[in-house]
N, CA, C, O and CB atoms as a CASP TS submission, in Angstrom:
PFRMAT TS
TARGET T0000
AUTHOR 0000-0000-0000
METHOD Language model
MODEL 1
PARENT N/A
ATOM      1  N   MET     1     148.844  64.040  58.240  1.00  0.00           N
ATOM      2  CA  MET     1     149.775  64.782  58.217  1.00  0.00           C
ATOM      3  C   MET     1     150.619  63.826  59.458  1.00  0.00           C
ATOM      4  O   MET     1     150.346  63.671  60.648  1.00  0.00           O
ATOM      5  CB  MET     1     149.324  66.405  58.418  1.00  0.00           C
ATOM      6  N   SER     2     151.367  63.463  58.899  1.00  0.00           N
ATOM      7  CA  SER     2     151.958  61.953  59.707  1.00  0.00           C
ATOM      8  C   SER     2     153.153  61.932  60.579  1.00  0.00           C
ATOM      9  O   SER     2     153.827  62.962  60.575  1.00  0.00           O
ATOM     10  CB  SER     2     152.405  60.843  58.649  1.00  0.00           C
ATOM     11  N   ASP     3     153.558  60.909  61.356  1.00  0.00           N
ATOM     12  CA  ASP     3     154.564  61.451  61.999  1.00  0.00           C
ATOM     13  C   ASP     3     155.786  60.480  62.069  1.00  0.00           C
ATOM     14  O   ASP     3     155.640  59.295  62.367  1.00  0.00           O
ATOM     15  CB  ASP     3     154.090  61.867  63.281  1.00  0.00           C
ATOM     16  N   ALA     4     157.071  61.073  61.762  1.00  0.00           N
ATOM     17  CA  ALA     4     157.728  60.072  61.334  1.00  0.00           C
ATOM     18  C   ALA     4     158.618  58.959  62.562  1.00  0.00           C
ATOM     19  O   ALA     4     158.922  57.796  62.298  1.00  0.00           O
ATOM     20  CB  ALA     4     158.615  60.797  60.334  1.00  0.00           C
ATOM     21  N   GLU     5     158.832  59.463  63.532  1.00  0.00           N
ATOM     22  CA  GLU     5     159.477  59.218  65.042  1.00  0.00           C
ATOM     23  C   GLU     5     158.845  57.635  64.975  1.00  0.00           C
ATOM     24  O   GLU     5     157.819  57.299  64.383  1.00  0.00           O
ATOM     25  CB  GLU     5     158.781  60.467  66.621  1.00  0.00           C
ATOM     26  N   PRO     6     159.634  56.886  65.648  1.00  0.00           N
ATOM     27  CA  PRO     6     158.478  55.450  66.294  1.00  0.00           C
ATOM     28  C   PRO     6     158.036  56.030  67.182  1.00  0.00           C
ATOM     29  O   PRO     6     158.569  56.944  67.810  1.00  0.00           O
ATOM     30  CB  PRO     6     159.022  53.890  66.941  1.00  0.00           C
ATOM     31  N   TRP     7     156.792  55.461  67.365  1.00  0.00           N
ATOM     32  CA  TRP     7     156.128  55.366  68.887  1.00  0.00           C
ATOM     33  C   TRP     7     154.799  54.543  68.227  1.00  0.00           C
ATOM     34  O   TRP     7     154.433  54.448  67.056  1.00  0.00           O
ATOM     35  CB  TRP     7     155.703  57.192  69.864  1.00  0.00           C
ATOM     36  N   GLY     8     154.098  53.854  69.791  1.00  0.00           N
ATOM     37  CA  GLY     8     152.888  53.421  69.550  1.00  0.00           C
ATOM     38  C   GLY     8     152.961  51.941  69.056  1.00  0.00           C
ATOM     39  O   GLY     8     153.849  51.610  68.271  1.00  0.00           O
ATOM     40  N   PRO     9     151.915  50.936  69.568  1.00  0.00           N
ATOM     41  CA  PRO     9     151.880  49.358  68.889  1.00  0.00           C
ATOM     42  C   PRO     9     152.443  49.593  67.110  1.00  0.00           C
ATOM     43  O   PRO     9     152.523  50.707  66.593  1.00  0.00           O
ATOM     44  CB  PRO     9     149.827  48.594  68.951  1.00  0.00           C
ATOM     45  N   PRO    10     152.714  48.551  66.538  1.00  0.00           N
ATOM     46  CA  PRO    10     153.290  47.167  66.862  1.00  0.00           C
ATOM     47  C   PRO    10     154.635  47.625  68.317  1.00  0.00           C
ATOM     48  O   PRO    10     155.391  48.594  68.385  1.00  0.00           O
ATOM     49  CB  PRO    10     154.149  46.369  65.021  1.00  0.00           C
ATOM     50  N   TYR    11     154.489  46.738  69.041  1.00  0.00           N
ATOM     51  CA  TYR    11     155.854  46.496  70.323  1.00  0.00           C
ATOM     52  C   TYR    11     157.154  45.462  69.616  1.00  0.00           C
ATOM     53  O   TYR    11     156.697  44.816  68.673  1.00  0.00           O
ATOM     54  CB  TYR    11     155.054  45.385  72.073  1.00  0.00           C
ATOM     55  N   VAL    12     157.902  45.322  69.747  1.00  0.00           N
ATOM     56  CA  VAL    12     159.032  44.262  69.331  1.00  0.00           C
ATOM     57  C   VAL    12     159.787  44.234  70.610  1.00  0.00           C
ATOM     58  O   VAL    12     160.013  45.156  71.394  1.00  0.00           O
ATOM     59  CB  VAL    12     160.063  44.701  67.955  1.00  0.00           C
ATOM     60  N   VAL    13     160.045  43.288  70.646  1.00  0.00           N
ATOM     61  CA  VAL    13     160.975  42.944  71.258  1.00  0.00           C
ATOM     62  C   VAL    13     162.479  43.432  71.175  1.00  0.00           C
ATOM     63  O   VAL    13     162.896  43.350  70.019  1.00  0.00           O
ATOM     64  CB  VAL    13     160.847  41.904  71.084  1.00  0.00           C
ATOM     65  N   GLN    14     163.716  44.077  72.373  1.00  0.00           N
ATOM     66  CA  GLN    14     164.324  45.221  71.902  1.00  0.00           C
ATOM     67  C   GLN    14     165.284  44.128  71.779  1.00  0.00           C
ATOM     68  O   GLN    14     165.195  43.030  72.329  1.00  0.00           O
ATOM     69  CB  GLN    14     164.532  46.682  72.729  1.00  0.00           C
ATOM     70  N   ASP    15     166.093  44.484  71.101  1.00  0.00           N
ATOM     71  CA  ASP    15     167.898  43.525  71.090  1.00  0.00           C
ATOM     72  C   ASP    15     168.727  43.495  72.765  1.00  0.00           C
ATOM     73  O   ASP    15     169.038  42.409  73.254  1.00  0.00           O
ATOM     74  CB  ASP    15     169.410  44.763  69.746  1.00  0.00           C
ATOM     75  N   ASP    16     168.938  44.488  73.321  1.00  0.00           N
ATOM     76  CA  ASP    16     169.254  44.413  74.313  1.00  0.00           C
ATOM     77  C   ASP    16     168.264  44.548  75.445  1.00  0.00           C
ATOM     78  O   ASP    16     167.532  45.510  75.678  1.00  0.00           O
ATOM     79  CB  ASP    16     170.097  45.078  74.282  1.00  0.00           C
ATOM     80  N   GLN    17     168.363  43.517  76.045  1.00  0.00           N
ATOM     81  CA  GLN    17     167.733  43.353  77.255  1.00  0.00           C
ATOM     82  C   GLN    17     168.293  43.363  78.624  1.00  0.00           C
ATOM     83  O   GLN    17     167.772  43.105  79.709  1.00  0.00           O
ATOM     84  CB  GLN    17     167.211  42.358  77.152  1.00  0.00           C
ATOM     85  N   GLU    18     170.018  43.889  78.145  1.00  0.00           N
ATOM     86  CA  GLU    18     170.298  44.326  79.731  1.00  0.00           C
ATOM     87  C   GLU    18     170.442  46.172  80.250  1.00  0.00           C
ATOM     88  O   GLU    18     170.683  46.766  81.301  1.00  0.00           O
ATOM     89  CB  GLU    18     171.954  43.527  80.088  1.00  0.00           C
ATOM     90  N   GLY    19     170.069  46.634  78.519  1.00  0.00           N
ATOM     91  CA  GLY    19     170.113  48.405  78.891  1.00  0.00           C
ATOM     92  C   GLY    19     169.375  48.728  77.840  1.00  0.00           C
ATOM     93  O   GLY    19     169.819  48.886  76.703  1.00  0.00           O
ATOM     94  N   PRO    20     167.946  48.866  78.259  1.00  0.00           N
ATOM     95  CA  PRO    20     167.212  48.803  77.607  1.00  0.00           C
ATOM     96  C   PRO    20     166.753  50.572  77.323  1.00  0.00           C
ATOM     97  O   PRO    20     166.950  51.417  78.196  1.00  0.00           O
ATOM     98  CB  PRO    20     166.361  47.758  78.164  1.00  0.00           C
ATOM     99  N   LYS    21     166.076  50.938  75.855  1.00  0.00           N
ATOM    100  CA  LYS    21     165.638  51.898  75.477  1.00  0.00           C
ATOM    101  C   LYS    21     164.053  52.327  76.377  1.00  0.00           C
ATOM    102  O   LYS    21     163.305  51.494  76.890  1.00  0.00           O
ATOM    103  CB  LYS    21     165.647  51.633  73.998  1.00  0.00           C
ATOM    104  N   PRO    22     163.897  53.469  76.373  1.00  0.00           N
ATOM    105  CA  PRO    22     162.505  53.700  75.968  1.00  0.00           C
ATOM    106  C   PRO    22     161.894  53.257  75.365  1.00  0.00           C
ATOM    107  O   PRO    22     162.331  52.869  74.282  1.00  0.00           O
ATOM    108  CB  PRO    22     162.232  54.416  75.622  1.00  0.00           C
ATOM    109  N   ALA    23     160.137  52.996  75.806  1.00  0.00           N
ATOM    110  CA  ALA    23     159.835  52.279  74.148  1.00  0.00           C
ATOM    111  C   ALA    23     159.610  52.671  73.420  1.00  0.00           C
ATOM    112  O   ALA    23     159.785  51.891  72.483  1.00  0.00           O
ATOM    113  CB  ALA    23     159.102  51.571  73.763  1.00  0.00           C
ATOM    114  N   GLN    24     158.951  54.318  72.861  1.00  0.00           N
ATOM    115  CA  GLN    24     159.100  55.233  72.522  1.00  0.00           C
ATOM    116  C   GLN    24     159.657  56.495  72.281  1.00  0.00           C
ATOM    117  O   GLN    24     160.648  56.457  73.009  1.00  0.00           O
ATOM    118  CB  GLN    24     158.763  55.158  72.647  1.00  0.00           C
ATOM    119  N   SER    25     159.662  57.445  71.804  1.00  0.00           N
ATOM    120  CA  SER    25     160.220  58.916  72.024  1.00  0.00           C
ATOM    121  C   SER    25     159.755  59.437  73.155  1.00  0.00           C
ATOM    122  O   SER    25     160.428  59.969  74.037  1.00  0.00           O
ATOM    123  CB  SER    25     159.885  59.898  70.970  1.00  0.00           C
ATOM    124  N   ARG    26     157.825  59.178  73.112  1.00  0.00           N
ATOM    125  CA  ARG    26     157.529  59.687  74.416  1.00  0.00           C
ATOM    126  C   ARG    26     157.271  59.127  75.545  1.00  0.00           C
ATOM    127  O   ARG    26     156.378  59.366  76.357  1.00  0.00           O
ATOM    128  CB  ARG    26     156.740  60.279  74.374  1.00  0.00           C
ATOM    129  N   ALA    27     158.110  58.361  75.553  1.00  0.00           N
ATOM    130  CA  ALA    27     157.039  57.436  76.600  1.00  0.00           C
ATOM    131  C   ALA    27     157.972  56.539  77.634  1.00  0.00           C
ATOM    132  O   ALA    27     158.863  56.104  76.904  1.00  0.00           O
ATOM    133  CB  ALA    27     155.937  56.181  75.572  1.00  0.00           C
ATOM    134  N   PRO    28     158.203  56.049  78.978  1.00  0.00           N
ATOM    135  CA  PRO    28     158.824  55.244  79.419  1.00  0.00           C
ATOM    136  C   PRO    28     159.526  53.862  79.301  1.00  0.00           C
ATOM    137  O   PRO    28     159.540  53.259  78.228  1.00  0.00           O
ATOM    138  CB  PRO    28     158.388  55.310  79.903  1.00  0.00           C
ATOM    139  N   LEU    29     159.949  53.508  80.120  1.00  0.00           N
ATOM    140  CA  LEU    29     160.320  52.035  79.191  1.00  0.00           C
ATOM    141  C   LEU    29     158.743  50.892  79.791  1.00  0.00           C
ATOM    142  O   LEU    29     157.926  50.884  80.711  1.00  0.00           O
ATOM    143  CB  LEU    29     162.517  51.093  79.938  1.00  0.00           C
ATOM    144  N   VAL    30     159.051  50.146  78.662  1.00  0.00           N
ATOM    145  CA  VAL    30     157.887  49.365  78.450  1.00  0.00           C
ATOM    146  C   VAL    30     157.870  47.840  78.716  1.00  0.00           C
ATOM    147  O   VAL    30     158.431  47.356  77.733  1.00  0.00           O
ATOM    148  CB  VAL    30     157.543  49.563  77.159  1.00  0.00           C
ATOM    149  N   CYS    31     157.449  46.682  79.689  1.00  0.00           N
ATOM    150  CA  CYS    31     158.203  45.593  79.741  1.00  0.00           C
ATOM    151  C   CYS    31     157.083  44.547  79.466  1.00  0.00           C
ATOM    152  O   CYS    31     156.100  45.288  79.499  1.00  0.00           O
ATOM    153  CB  CYS    31     159.031  45.453  81.091  1.00  0.00           C
ATOM    154  N   ARG    32     156.621  43.353  79.227  1.00  0.00           N
ATOM    155  CA  ARG    32     155.696  42.727  78.647  1.00  0.00           C
ATOM    156  C   ARG    32     156.819  41.553  79.491  1.00  0.00           C
ATOM    157  O   ARG    32     157.899  41.696  80.065  1.00  0.00           O
ATOM    158  CB  ARG    32     155.269  42.931  76.818  1.00  0.00           C
ATOM    159  N   GLU    33     155.892  40.332  79.204  1.00  0.00           N
ATOM    160  CA  GLU    33     156.331  38.607  79.355  1.00  0.00           C
ATOM    161  C   GLU    33     157.288  38.485  78.907  1.00  0.00           C
ATOM    162  O   GLU    33     158.256  37.976  79.472  1.00  0.00           O
ATOM    163  CB  GLU    33     155.602  37.494  78.753  1.00  0.00           C
ATOM    164  N   GLU    34     157.260  39.040  77.460  1.00  0.00           N
ATOM    165  CA  GLU    34     158.631  38.839  76.378  1.00  0.00           C
ATOM    166  C   GLU    34     160.179  39.542  76.811  1.00  0.00           C
ATOM    167  O   GLU    34     161.314  39.314  76.391  1.00  0.00           O
ATOM    168  CB  GLU    34     158.180  39.667  74.785  1.00  0.00           C
ATOM    169  N   GLY    35     159.545  40.690  78.056  1.00  0.00           N
ATOM    170  CA  GLY    35     161.030  41.324  77.953  1.00  0.00           C
ATOM    171  C   GLY    35     160.513  42.837  77.627  1.00  0.00           C
ATOM    172  O   GLY    35     159.452  43.348  77.269  1.00  0.00           O
ATOM    173  N   PHE    36     162.229  43.412  78.037  1.00  0.00           N
ATOM    174  CA  PHE    36     161.246  45.253  76.961  1.00  0.00           C
ATOM    175  C   PHE    36     161.547  45.235  75.631  1.00  0.00           C
ATOM    176  O   PHE    36     162.531  45.060  74.913  1.00  0.00           O
ATOM    177  CB  PHE    36     161.962  47.259  77.381  1.00  0.00           C
ATOM    178  N   VAL    37     160.201  45.511  75.521  1.00  0.00           N
ATOM    179  CA  VAL    37     159.978  46.005  74.293  1.00  0.00           C
ATOM    180  C   VAL    37     160.303  47.646  73.985  1.00  0.00           C
ATOM    181  O   VAL    37     160.444  48.533  74.827  1.00  0.00           O
ATOM    182  CB  VAL    37     158.590  45.670  74.068  1.00  0.00           C
ATOM    183  N   ILE    38     160.388  47.781  72.235  1.00  0.00           N
ATOM    184  CA  ILE    38     160.262  48.937  71.606  1.00  0.00           C
ATOM    185  C   ILE    38     158.827  49.140  70.460  1.00  0.00           C
ATOM    186  O   ILE    38     158.389  48.296  69.678  1.00  0.00           O
ATOM    187  CB  ILE    38     161.664  49.042  70.918  1.00  0.00           C
ATOM    188  N   SER    39     158.497  50.074  70.617  1.00  0.00           N
ATOM    189  CA  SER    39     158.040  50.534  69.088  1.00  0.00           C
ATOM    190  C   SER    39     158.232  50.482  67.995  1.00  0.00           C
ATOM    191  O   SER    39     158.752  51.511  67.562  1.00  0.00           O
ATOM    192  CB  SER    39     158.015  51.286  68.847  1.00  0.00           C
ATOM    193  N   ALA    40     158.001  49.508  67.075  1.00  0.00           N
ATOM    194  CA  ALA    40     158.687  49.316  65.423  1.00  0.00           C
ATOM    195  C   ALA    40     158.075  50.226  64.698  1.00  0.00           C
ATOM    196  O   ALA    40     158.255  50.355  63.487  1.00  0.00           O
ATOM    197  CB  ALA    40     158.451  47.834  64.582  1.00  0.00           C
ATOM    198  N   GLY    41     157.013  51.187  65.653  1.00  0.00           N
ATOM    199  CA  GLY    41     157.130  52.415  64.732  1.00  0.00           C
ATOM    200  C   GLY    41     155.742  52.041  63.529  1.00  0.00           C
ATOM    201  O   GLY    41     155.095  51.004  63.387  1.00  0.00           O
ATOM    202  N   VAL    42     155.681  53.051  62.975  1.00  0.00           N
ATOM    203  CA  VAL    42     154.017  53.436  62.328  1.00  0.00           C
ATOM    204  C   VAL    42     153.887  52.790  61.681  1.00  0.00           C
ATOM    205  O   VAL    42     154.081  53.498  60.692  1.00  0.00           O
ATOM    206  CB  VAL    42     153.531  54.583  61.654  1.00  0.00           C
ATOM    207  N   GLN    43     153.620  51.569  61.188  1.00  0.00           N
ATOM    208  CA  GLN    43     153.115  50.595  60.445  1.00  0.00           C
ATOM    209  C   GLN    43     151.924  50.976  58.717  1.00  0.00           C
ATOM    210  O   GLN    43     151.534  50.121  57.922  1.00  0.00           O
ATOM    211  CB  GLN    43     152.326  49.830  61.745  1.00  0.00           C
ATOM    212  N   GLY    44     151.807  51.631  58.692  1.00  0.00           N
ATOM    213  CA  GLY    44     150.632  51.823  57.971  1.00  0.00           C
ATOM    214  C   GLY    44     149.044  52.902  58.389  1.00  0.00           C
ATOM    215  O   GLY    44     148.039  53.355  57.840  1.00  0.00           O
ATOM    216  N   THR    45     149.546  52.874  59.364  1.00  0.00           N
ATOM    217  CA  THR    45     148.804  52.815  60.106  1.00  0.00           C
ATOM    218  C   THR    45     148.604  54.684  60.223  1.00  0.00           C
ATOM    219  O   THR    45     149.573  55.269  59.737  1.00  0.00           O
ATOM    220  CB  THR    45     149.302  51.807  61.280  1.00  0.00           C
ATOM    221  N   VAL    46     147.192  55.876  60.949  1.00  0.00           N
ATOM    222  CA  VAL    46     146.819  57.194  60.833  1.00  0.00           C
ATOM    223  C   VAL    46     146.507  56.931  62.138  1.00  0.00           C
ATOM    224  O   VAL    46     146.006  55.868  62.503  1.00  0.00           O
ATOM    225  CB  VAL    46     145.791  57.780  59.765  1.00  0.00           C
ATOM    226  N   LEU    47     146.897  58.245  63.174  1.00  0.00           N
ATOM    227  CA  LEU    47     146.101  58.227  64.531  1.00  0.00           C
ATOM    228  C   LEU    47     145.404  59.798  64.589  1.00  0.00           C
ATOM    229  O   LEU    47     145.985  60.845  64.876  1.00  0.00           O
ATOM    230  CB  LEU    47     147.269  57.891  66.007  1.00  0.00           C
ATOM    231  N   MET    48     144.530  59.681  64.364  1.00  0.00           N
ATOM    232  CA  MET    48     144.006  61.253  64.804  1.00  0.00           C
ATOM    233  C   MET    48     143.036  61.415  65.518  1.00  0.00           C
ATOM    234  O   MET    48     142.115  60.627  65.732  1.00  0.00           O
ATOM    235  CB  MET    48     143.621  62.090  63.829  1.00  0.00           C
ATOM    236  N   HIS    49     143.333  63.261  66.233  1.00  0.00           N
ATOM    237  CA  HIS    49     142.706  63.121  67.535  1.00  0.00           C
ATOM    238  C   HIS    49     141.280  63.790  67.046  1.00  0.00           C
ATOM    239  O   HIS    49     141.089  64.646  66.183  1.00  0.00           O
ATOM    240  CB  HIS    49     143.589  63.941  68.900  1.00  0.00           C
ATOM    241  N   PRO    50     140.221  63.007  68.015  1.00  0.00           N
ATOM    242  CA  PRO    50     138.892  62.713  68.264  1.00  0.00           C
ATOM    243  C   PRO    50     138.139  63.950  67.744  1.00  0.00           C
ATOM    244  O   PRO    50     136.981  63.850  67.338  1.00  0.00           O
ATOM    245  CB  PRO    50     138.634  62.389  69.773  1.00  0.00           C
ATOM    246  N   GLU    51     138.931  65.333  67.762  1.00  0.00           N
ATOM    247  CA  GLU    51     138.318  66.675  68.240  1.00  0.00           C
ATOM    248  C   GLU    51     138.649  67.345  66.849  1.00  0.00           C
ATOM    249  O   GLU    51     138.300  68.479  66.520  1.00  0.00           O
ATOM    250  CB  GLU    51     139.064  67.479  69.762  1.00  0.00           C
ATOM    251  N   ALA    52     139.635  66.151  65.826  1.00  0.00           N
ATOM    252  CA  ALA    52     140.550  66.861  64.344  1.00  0.00           C
ATOM    253  C   ALA    52     139.280  66.917  63.541  1.00  0.00           C
ATOM    254  O   ALA    52     138.426  66.034  63.463  1.00  0.00           O
ATOM    255  CB  ALA    52     142.040  65.710  63.382  1.00  0.00           C
ATOM    256  N   PRO    53     139.292  68.298  62.855  1.00  0.00           N
ATOM    257  CA  PRO    53     138.506  68.439  61.587  1.00  0.00           C
ATOM    258  C   PRO    53     138.952  67.418  60.525  1.00  0.00           C
ATOM    259  O   PRO    53     140.091  67.192  60.117  1.00  0.00           O
ATOM    260  CB  PRO    53     138.660  69.886  61.010  1.00  0.00           C
ATOM    261  N   LEU    54     136.990  66.478  59.939  1.00  0.00           N
ATOM    262  CA  LEU    54     138.264  66.243  58.966  1.00  0.00           C
ATOM    263  C   LEU    54     137.719  67.366  58.010  1.00  0.00           C
ATOM    264  O   LEU    54     136.869  68.244  58.164  1.00  0.00           O
ATOM    265  CB  LEU    54     138.516  64.484  58.170  1.00  0.00           C
ATOM    266  N   VAL    55     138.787  66.889  56.639  1.00  0.00           N
ATOM    267  CA  VAL    55     138.936  67.624  55.709  1.00  0.00           C
ATOM    268  C   VAL    55     139.198  66.970  54.356  1.00  0.00           C
ATOM    269  O   VAL    55     140.328  66.789  53.901  1.00  0.00           O
ATOM    270  CB  VAL    55     139.812  68.419  56.082  1.00  0.00           C
ATOM    271  N   ALA    56     138.144  66.657  53.798  1.00  0.00           N
ATOM    272  CA  ALA    56     138.863  66.274  52.249  1.00  0.00           C
ATOM    273  C   ALA    56     139.397  67.299  51.140  1.00  0.00           C
ATOM    274  O   ALA    56     138.976  68.406  50.803  1.00  0.00           O
ATOM    275  CB  ALA    56     137.811  65.519  51.421  1.00  0.00           C
ATOM    276  N   ARG    57     140.825  66.280  50.552  1.00  0.00           N
ATOM    277  CA  ARG    57     141.716  67.026  49.674  1.00  0.00           C
ATOM    278  C   ARG    57     140.802  66.157  48.547  1.00  0.00           C
ATOM    279  O   ARG    57     141.020  66.289  47.342  1.00  0.00           O
ATOM    280  CB  ARG    57     143.652  66.865  49.840  1.00  0.00           C
TER
END
């Protein structure tokens, strides 16, 4: 199963630094040295819960 909404790293600098949006849909604002950042979305990665069973398909 994959999650289509943007969340997690990598983060990129937001264009609107005066009115920043939450860094991801389920998180607060994130500010780093370069300013407010936003998730660039899933970049070909998969996150799995450590207790999720592995099933071969």
